[in-house]
N, C-alpha and C positions, 0 to 999 in steps of 0.2 A: 193845582190837583188837590194840594192838602193847605189846611185851613187858611183863609184869607178873608178879608172883609168885603163885605160890597154895598153901600150904599143905593138900594133901589128905588125908582120914582114911582109916580102911579100910571093904572096901567086899566085897561078893560077887564069886566068881573067874568070869570070863570065858571062854567057850570060844577054843579056837584059830582058827577060822575069823573070827569078830567082832574079831580082832586082825591079820589078815592087812592091812589099809593100814600097818601098820608098816614093812613092805618098800617098799611106793610107792603112790601112790595114782593109782586110776583116771583116766580123763577121764571127764566124765557130760556126754553130751551132749542139748541142749536143741532148743527148737525155733529159736530165734536164738542161742543161745550154748553154749559150752563150756566146762565149767568144768575146771581142771587143777593141776596140784603147779606152783606159783612155781619158775623159774629164775634162776639168777645176772644172764642177759640182760634179766629182767624190770624190774632196778631204773629203769631211764630211763623206762619207760613208769609205774610205780609213781608215780613223784617228779612223772611229769605229770597223773598221775589225782588224786593227795590236793595237788594245790600250790595249791589254791584255799584259800581261810580259810573260804567256804561250806562247803564239804566237812569241815572238819576242825574246826569251831569247838565242837561239841558233842560230839567223841570224844577219846580218849585222842590224844595227839600224835604225828604221823608223824615220821620219821627226816626232819631238816632237808636234808639233801644226799645226794648220790647214794651216797655210801660207805656212809651210813647205812641206804640201803636194801638195800646188797649183804650189807651181816652182815644184817639181816631175814631176808633170805629165806636164807641161812646158817642161823640159828637155827630158823626154822621147820623144815627139813629136821633138824635136830639133835633137833629136840622131836618130830616123829612118828618118828623112830626109839627114842625113848624113850619113845613110846606117852602121853607126854603132851598133845599136843596135835596139830593139822593146820590148815592153809590151803590154800585153793584160790584161784587166781586166775580170775577171772570173764573170760572172752574172748568177742570177737565170732566167730562160728565163718567168716567169710571172711578175716579179719586175723589171729586169732590174737594180738590186741594186748589186755594185761590192761589193762582198763579199770576192777576192780572187785577185792574179794577178800570172803572170810569164813575166819573164823579160829575153830574151835571148841577148847576146852580141858577136861580133865577136872576137875572138883571132886572125886570119887573115884580110889581108884587103879584100879578095874576098868572106868573110864569110862562105868558107869552114869548117873550125874550130870555133865552137862555144861554149859558154857556158851558162849554162841556171840556173834558180834559181826559186824558187816560194813561196807561202805562202799563206794560207788560213784561216780563221776566225774560231775560235777554235769552234764557236757551229754547225760548218760542217764536223768536223772531226768526221770520221768512216762512213760517210753517204752515201760514193759513188759516190758525186759530185766531188773528186780531179778526179778518175780515168777517171770517164768521159771526166773532161776537158783535164786531162794529154794526151788522146790520141787524141785528136784534135791538140792538140800544137804539137805533135811530127810528125803528117801527115802533120802541116804544113811548120815544120822546114826542114823534110827531103824530101817533094813533091814538095813545092813551091819554097822556099828559097836553095833548093839543098844543104844542109848541108852535108857533109861527116862526121863527128867526131862531139857529142856531147858531152862536159864533165859537171859533175857537183859536186860540193864540198858539203860537208854536216859533220858539227860537229860530233865525233863520239857519244857523249853523244843523238846526236839527232835521237832516235830509229823509232820515228814515217818518218822522212823525209828518211831515209837510209831503212827502210821495203817498203817506196812507191816505192825509187828507182829500187831496188830490183825487186819488182812486176812488175815494167815494162819492167821489161827483160836488165836493165843496168847492165856491169859487173864492177866490184869493182877491179880498177888496183892496189889498193895500199894505204899505209896511209902516210898525209902528217904530219909531227910529228912539233907541235907548230906552227901550220902556221895560225890561226885566233884567233885575239885578239877580248874577249868578256868582258866586267865590269873589266877589266886590269887585265884580265887571259888570256893566250894563250892555244888553244883547239887543240889536233889532230884534223885532218879532214878525211874522206875518198875521196876518188878519185874515181868519179863513170863514165864509159862513155858508151856510145852508137853508134856503128857504123851503118852510114846507111846501107851499102851493108849487114851487119850479122844480121839486126835486123829482128824479126820475122813480120809475118802478122801486119801489120799498117792499121788502118783503114781509108779508101780512104776518099776523100774529092771530092764529087761530087759536079758540078758545083752549083747547089741548096742551098747548104751548105757555097758558098762562094758568100755572100753578100755583096757587097759594100753599 
């Protein structure tokens, strides 16, 4: 979720249209949420959203202070411009306050194989907000970015995260033993995948939902 290093290998070229997001991310409108690019002014909201140990205990540790989130936001913008990854903030439509985020990063230079991660403020767990947001990001990943294979890794202890991936139609391909170090302990992770040409109906993104 938060910055890590990926060394991609060669892959097929992509069409120019599938790279337009490098210039700037659109706003994706859902029923109760809007997804947009992170701004420097979101740092306080991000610090609040990820300030609870319940939210972060099974994901990569977030920055510990406001300045760290400001640097994280700037880093996501540089990564997007380089075509290596992008991040959407999850906001409530009536407040524009960031309460979570999605991050998608390339595992191949062509961005046809990618990995995603997500986190949501604990106060919105079980509200249905996540599923509304997740369908938007999946439609963007497969229909706009033209990803072929989308991977996710979730600690086996993360029942909520694994349950969400299952509900979204992801397939658990295996267990990565002791692959995630958190608080000095190596944890097993489940490897989940969604293939673009095998996924069930994905909510389309009509032009009015792609607001730049």
